[in-house]
N, C-alpha and C positions, 0 to 999 in steps of 0.2 A: 698152541701158544696162548699165553695168557692175555686177558683184556686189560689194556693199560688206561682206558678212559675211566675218569672219576664219575661216580654216580652223582646226579643232580640232587641237591639237598633242599627241601622246602623249609618254610617258617615253622618253627616249633610253636606250640600253643602259647608258651610264655612270650615268645617274640610277638606273636599276633596280638596278644593282650596288651603288650607294651605299646604297639603301634596304635591300638584303639585308644589307649589312655592318652597318648600324645595328641591324636586327632581330637579327642574330647576336650583336652586342655586348650587346643588351638581354637575350636569352635566356641568354648566357653569364653576365651579371651575375646574372640571376634564379637560374640553377642554382648558381653558385659563391658567391654573396653573399646574395641576397635569401631564397631558399628555405632555406639553412642557418640564416639568421637567424630565419625563421618557425618552423622546426623547433626551434631552440634556445628560442624564446619558448614554444612548446607544451610542450617538456620542463620549462622553468622553471615554467610554470603548473601542470603536474602535480606537480612537486617542492614547490611551495607548498602544493598541496592535501595532499600527504603530511604536511607539517609541521602542517597544520591538523588532520588526522586523528590524528596522534600526540598533540597537545595534548588533542584531544577524548577520545581513549582514556584519557588520564591522569585527566581529569575524570570520565569514566564509572566508572573504578575507584574514585575517591574518593567518589563520591555513590551510584552504583547497586550497588557491591559493598561497600566499606568502606575508608575512608581508612587505617585501622590494620591492615587485612588485607594482609599482605605475601606471600601466596601468588600465584603467577603466574596471569595471566588472558589469554584469547584472546578478542578482541572483533571481530565482523564489521563491515565498513564499513556494511552495511545497518542494523545496530543503532545506529550513530552518526548516521546520516542523519536529519534532522528536528529531534531535540531537542538534540543536541550539535553538529551542523554544520548551521547554519541554511540557508545557501545551497548545499545539497547537490544532487547529480545522480545519477540512477539509472544513469548511464553508469559510475560508479565502482564497482569490485568489489575485494574483498580482505579482509585481516584485519590486525589489530594485536595483537601479543603483548607484554604488559607483565610484567616481572618485576623483582625487586629484587636488586641487587648492592651490597653495602656500604650498604644503606639508601637507595640511589638508584634512581629509575626508570630502567630500560633497556628500550627498545622496539625490536621488530623488526617491520618492516612489509612486506606484500606489497600493492601497489596497482596497478591497471590502469584505463585509461580506454577499453580496447578497441584502442588502437594502441600506446601506450607502457606500460612497466612500470617500477615503482619497487620495488626490493628493497634491504633493508639494515637494519643495527642501529645505534641511537644517532643521532649527527648525520649528516645526508644531504647530499650534493652532487650535481651534474649527472652524476657518474660512476656514481650509483646508478640513473640512469634509462636503461632499455635499449629498443632498438628492437624486438628480437626477444624472444619469450617465453622466459625462462630455464628451463633444465631443471629440473623438480621444482617450479615455480611453482604455488602453490595459492591458491584464494580461500575455502577452507573450513577452520574451526577444527579440525574432525575430522581433517583431512588435514595440518594444519600441524605441521611440525617444523623447528626452527632449522637442522638439517643440510640441509634441502630448501628453505630460504627463499631460493631464487634464488642464482645464482652459486656452486653448490656447489663446494667446494675438492676438486678431483679427486685431491689428494694426501692427503686426510684418511682415517683408518682407517674412519670411518663410510661414506664414499663407496666404499671398497674393498669393505666387507661387502655393501652394497646391490648393487654391480656384479658380484657373484659368484653371481647367481641365474639365470643362463642367457641373459639378454638382451644385446643389443649396446650400447644406450645406457641412461642412467639411467632415462628414462621407459619404456623397454621393460621394464626390471627391476621398476619400480614397478607396471606393469600386471600382470606375472607374480605379484607379491606380493599385489596387491589382489584378484586373482582366486581366491586360496586361501581356503577356508572351513574352519575348524577344527570338528571334531565333538567336543565335550567329553564326550559320553556315553561315548566309548571313549578308551583311552590311544592315543597315536600313536607307533608305532615302525616304520611302513612307510617304507622309504627313498623310495618313490614320492611319498609325501605330505609328506616332511620338507623343511624349509627355513624361510625367513623368512616370517612372517605379520604382518599389521598389526592393531593394536587402538588403543584410546584410553585414555591415563591422565590425571591431573590436569593435565599440562602440554601435552597435545596428542596427536599421533599417535606411537605407539610401535611399533617393528619388532622382533619377538621371534623367537627360534629355537625351532622345534618339532620334536620327533621324533628320528629316528635320523640326526642331522647329524654330519658329521665335519670340517667346514671352519670351525670357530669357535674354534680354539686361538689364544691370544695369549701371548707371553712378556713378562713384566714383573717387574722387581725380583728376578730370579733364580728366579722361580716360573713355572709354567704356570697358565693360567686358561682358562675357557670363557666366551664371550660369552653372556649371558643375553638382552640386548636392547639396542637403542638407545632410550633413554628419551625421553619426550615433550619434555624440555628439550634433547635433542641429545647428552647424555652417554651413555657406553657402559658398561653394567653388566657386571661380570665376577664369576665365582665361583672361588674357590681350588681348584686341582686338583693341587697338589704342587710339590715343588722341581724345578728344571730337570733335574738329573742323577739322577732317581729314578723309581720307578714312579709312575703316576698313578691308582692304584686303592687301595681299602681305606684302611688307616691312612695310607699315604704321600700320599693325596689329601686329607688333613685336617690340621689343626694340633693336634688332640687328640682323644682318645676319652673319652666320659663315661659314667657310669652314673646313671640318674635316681634322685634321692633318696639316692645314696651319699655318702660323705665323702671320696672320692678322685677325682682326675682323672688318668688315665694319659696321660703325654706322648707325643704322636705325632711330635714333632720335638725336636731338641736345644735349640730356642729357648724352650721352655716347660717350666717346672718343675712337677712334680706337687704336689698338696697343697691344691687349692681344694676348696670344698664346694658341693653342690647347684647345678650350673651353670645350670639353666634355671628351675626352680621348687622350691618347698619343699612338703613334705607334711604331713599331720596331725601326725605324730610330733614335728615341730619347732614345734608351737604355732601353726599357721596354719589358716585356713579360709576358704572362699569364693574369690573370683576375684582376690585381691590379686597373687598371685605368678605370674600368667601374663604379666606385662608385661616388656618388655625393660628398663624401669625400673619401679619400683613405689613405693607408699607403705606403709611398715611400720606406720604408726599404727593402733592398735586401740583399741576401747572394750569395756568389759564391759557385755554387753546380752543380751537374749533374743530368739530368733527362733523363731516369730513371737510377739510379745508380746500374746497374746489368748487367749481360751478358746473351746472348742467351744460352739455353740449352734444354734439352728434354722436360722440363715443360714450361719454359719461352721462347716460340717460338718467331720468329720475328714478328708474328702478334700482339704480346703484346707491341711492341715498337712503338715509334713515327714515323708517316709517314710525311716527308717533301715533299711538292708538288710544291712549288713556285720556280721551277728551269727552267731556260731558256734552251731549247732543244739544241740550236746551240751556246750557250754562253760558253766561255772559262773561267774556274775558276782556281785559284791556290789551289792545293791540297798539304797538308803538311804531313810529316811523323811523326813529334813530336809536342806535345802541352802540356804545364803544366799550368793548370788553377790556381794552388795555387800561382804561381809566376806572371803569365802574365795577370791577370785580375784586373782592377781598379774599385772599387765599387762606386766611386762618392759620393754624400752626398744629404742631403735634398734639398739644394738650386740648386745643379747641379746633376740631376738624370740621366745624360747620361753616366753612367759607361760603360766600354768596356773591352774586352779582345783582346790581340795581339798574332797572330800566327807568328812565326819567323822560317825561314830556313837560314842556314849558306851559302848554295850554291845552287842556282837554278839549276835543272837538276839532283841533287844528293839527297837532303832531301826535295825538293819540286819540283813539276812540274805544268805546265799550260796545261789544256786539258778540253775538253767537258765531261760531264758525260757519254755520249754515248761511247766515245773512251776509257774512263777509266773503269767505273763500269760495263758496259755491255759487256765488253770483257769476253769471257767464261774462260780465264785464270785467271780472277780476282774475281770469285765467286765460291762457292761450292753448289751442290745440294744434298750433302749427310752429311754434318756436322750437328751436334746437333743444333737445333734451326730453321731449314728450316720449311716452312709452306706451305701447310699441309704436313704431313709426307709422304703420297702417292701423287704422281703427283704434286710436289711442284711448287708454283708460287713465292715464296719468298725465295731468296738464301742468304747464309751467305757470306759476302764480305770478300775477302782474300788479296786484294791489300795493300801494306804498306802505300800508300798515302791515308789516310783516314780523315784528318781534313781540313775543309774549312769554309769559310764565305759566300759562294754563292755570290749573287750579292749585299750584304749589306756592303762589306768592300772594301776600295780602297787601292790597292797595292802600296806600296812605296819601290823603289829599291835603293840599295846602292852598288856601284861598289867598290870593294876591290882592291886597287892599289897593295897591297903587293903580291897577287897571281892571280890577273885577274878574280876573281870569282865575282858573284853578289849575294848579300843577298836580301831576300824579307821579307817585314813586311806587314801583313794585320790585321787591327783592326776592330772589330765589337762587338756588345753587346752579340751575341749568336754564339758560335762556334758549328758547326755540326760535329759529328764523325760518319762516315758511317759504319753501321754494317750489312746492308743487301741491296740487290737490288731486283727489282720487275720485273717479267718477261715482256719483250717487253716494259717496260716503260722508256721513255727518259727524263721524267721530275719529277720523284718521287723516293725516296729511304727511307729506314728505318735507323733512326739515333738515337744516343744519343745526348743530348743537354748539352753543357757546358757554363756557364755564369752566369749572375745576374738574380736571380728568387726571387719571394716572398717565404718566408721560409715555409708558410703553408697557406691553404685557409683561416683559421681564422685571421691570421696576415694580409694577403693581403687585407682583407675586413674590418679592423679596421678603424675607423674614426679619422685619425690623421691630414690630411692636406686637405684644401679645393681644390676641382677641380677648374679649371679656370672658368667654366660656373657658378658655385656657387659664386665665387668672382664677376663676372659681375652682376649677379642678385642682390647680396647684395649691390653692388655700385649703381645700379638703385634704389633700395629701399631707400638707404640713400639720394639720390638726389631728390626723388619724394614723399616719404611718411614720412620718419622720421622727426619729428619736424614741419611738415606742419600742417596748419589748414584749415578748410573748411570756407565757407561764414558766418557760425553762430559761428565762433570762437571756433569750437570744434577741437581738435587734431584728425587728420585722424586716428592715431593709436587707438583711442578710439572706432573706428568702428570694429577693428580687433581682432582676438583671436588666440590662439595656437591650431592648429589641425595637425595631422601627415601627412607626405608625405612619402609613402612607396617606397623606392628604393630596391626592392626585389632582393638580390644578392644571393639567394639560388640556387644552382646548382642542376639539376635533378640528383637524387641519382643513377639512373640507367646508367647515362653516366659519372659519376664522379669518376674515379679511384683515388687511393690514392695520386698520385703525380700530379694530374691535376691542382692543384693551381700553379704549376711551369712549366706549359707547356701542350701540348695536345690540343685537341679540345673538347669542351663541351657546352652544352646549359644550360641556366638558366631557372627558373620556368616560366618565360614569354613565353617560347616556347609553353608550354602546353596551356597557357591562350590565346594565339593568334592563333598559328597554328592549335592547336586541338580544338579551339573555347570553352575554359573553363575559362573565365575570373572570377576573384575573387577579392573582396575588402579586403580580409584577408591578413595581413602582417605576413609572415611566421617567421620572426625573429625580433620582435618588438624592443627588447633591442638594436639591432645593426642597423636595416634598417629602422625603423619608425622614420624619421627625425622630431624632434620637438624642441621647444624653450628650451634653457637653461636659466641661469641667466644672464640678460643683463643689464648693467648699463646705456645703451643708450635708449633702447626701453621701451615704456610704456606698452607693452604687456607682461604680466607675463606668464612664462612657467608653464604648468600644469603637467610637468614630466610624460607624457604619453608615451614617446618613449625614443629616445636616448639622448635627451636634447642637441643636437649638433648644432642647428640652432642659429645664432646670431640674425636673424630677422624672422618674421613669413611669410616667402615667399619661394616658391619652384618652381617646374615644375609639369606638368601633368604626370600621370603615364600611361603606356601602357594599364593597366586594365581599367582605367577610359576612355581611348579612345575607347577601344572595347566595354564597356558598352554604350558609346555614339552613336555607330552605325558603327564603322569601323570593317572590317573583312578582315584578310589577304587573298590576292588573289581575292578579290571581289571589283569590282569598286563601288565607292560610291561617286558621284559627288555632291549630294545634301544633306548635313547634316551640322549642325550648326558649327562644329569645322573648317570647310574648310575655308582657307583664300587665296586660289590660290597659295600656296607655301608650301613647306615642312618645318616642325618644329620639334624640339626635344621633346622627353619625357625624364624621368629620369630613365627609366627602361633598364637594360641590357638584351640583346638577347642571344648571344653566343660568345665564343672565338673561332676564326678559326685559325688553325695553319698554313695553307697554305698561307693565305694572311697576317698573323701576325697582325691581328686586333681584338680588343675587340669590338664587335658591340653593339650599342645602338639603341633601337627602335626610329625611327622617323616616321612622319606621312605625307602622301601626300593627295591631294584632291581625288585620286582614291583608297585610302586604305593605309595600313601600308607599309612603305618602310624599308627595312632592311639594305641597304648598306649605310654606313656612309660617303662615299667618295664623293668628288665633292662639288659644291657651293650650295647656296640656303637653307641652314639649318638655319631656324629662331628660335629665342628665345622668349618664351611668358611666363612671370611670372604668377604664381598662388598664390592667397591669399585666406584667409578665413574670412568672415564677422562673427561677433558675432551673436549667435542666438537671441539676444535681439535687434538687428538693426531693426528700424521701417521703414515701408513703408510710403512714403510721397505722391507720385503722380506717374503718368505714366502708360502706358499699357504694357510695356515690349517689345515693337517692336523697331527696330533700330531707327526709326525717333521719337520715344517717349519712351525712356528707363525708367525703374524704377528709381525714385528718392528716396533717403534714408535719414534718419535722426537718431539721437539717443536720 
């Protein structure tokens, strides 16, 4: 019988070739059309997520921070997930930096899903989505800096500065910088340890120069400058170091020379005329007291009051009262029986802050006497070792004062006598800003007593530190800016102000809480937070009271630089002084000699940071800097003034190696 089954037939060669061609076409379509479409869709999806996180960060700032707080904030993606981004995913990592420019939210984002990366500021498009991790990309707020927020402009000055630390790539250099650890217990002038270090300020990661560096010179506006740091907002902070065609040390590296408490300023350049007064602070002889005058701006308002307004008792012992120490051991003073502060004190005004109080006696020898402290207060008949208030209760060393002649001006008032022809008596008048009322003596001490103070004081710490009036040093710096920067152009017809930006200068006026009693704003001795930063070697770029002490640009009709409203908005121009923290980060350390570091100019110069108020010498001390380290005494000559400015993060590098003979040249 025949076989009825059909034989199986395979593909012919032509059919196989046709199938291969079809598969090749499909693969080609997938490679060139479908896969790119899928990748574009994935990129678009991540871009959409970036927009969601930007909006979420704005809401976070408005509700979790403060809708009225216009300081910059950095928010991690993790903090937004859950509450502000409901359909969030753990695969998203990154940060959103929110700042305000012209009262508008401006946001910079770094976002990754592990495969793609979104980097950019403001409005974003698919061009902001990258396949490869951009150099400098970070997902930590502590590491975030707009200069490094992806796609770093290799022509920027900031990029050039970071690339000059020994590595081949930006990430190599950042690794070198991040590995450096500063020892703030010692000054840094060893070239082997010198270079750029990293810290954190209010805006993010800041990259600062430390030690004996020689490659941070910049030429701008016809002057030479040294780079202090790349700020957390990406701007570049410079300190004045002299005119282009001059020496860059001593007087030539400053715009003026000052003497603390003097009535003159010696011009260091032809651009500034002499004749201003008290450039940084004002002392007792000018009718001030307390912490008012340590501000870059201050509040001159005073009230007639008593510090402390209480009496010694079993609880408030003499130890809790003010100790006056600036007393001449063999000096004779007038001591008065009566004084009425409500009648005999003149408050002065904003233009004449030298208010005073006058102590009067009708008859010398009856209601006032002239004597040394030793003859009067230390006589055993004039104090009690048993009255309530002595300190300590057993074996006391501070005694309650019992003599009726208890009011004096010490050495700060000049006595005026009047002979009374009617009865042959002599009346005595002594005027001074602060009247001391002796309430206690100190065992075996010939130059110190416990007192109440009567006179003109700042009403409170907060009022004393309000920014009402420019300090004289601020006036001088603003004048220098007007003469040398404002309205000036460079050789390419660019306004010099187009190179600059608004970045904060922190005049930290926060007193140490452990040393700041209730009344200390109107007397007493106390330290500011700079004491910890310098003496205890704990510097910080964080501004403790930004709304008050972070000096920043306001709205100026004259300046081209627009305020970002990141601080107190009290600056007229974008210029200030270096802070004590910046000097400490740069390599200075209190009590440690440091003769070889980049801030040295062969002379002492001012910071804008307060140190402490000292009751004995009646001075509010400002940090100043010498070649061997920090100097705390503001008296004497040789206090130089060096302006500080901030270049925009977008300023471009043109040429130069950064050394003094070949400084960086910049353009925009």
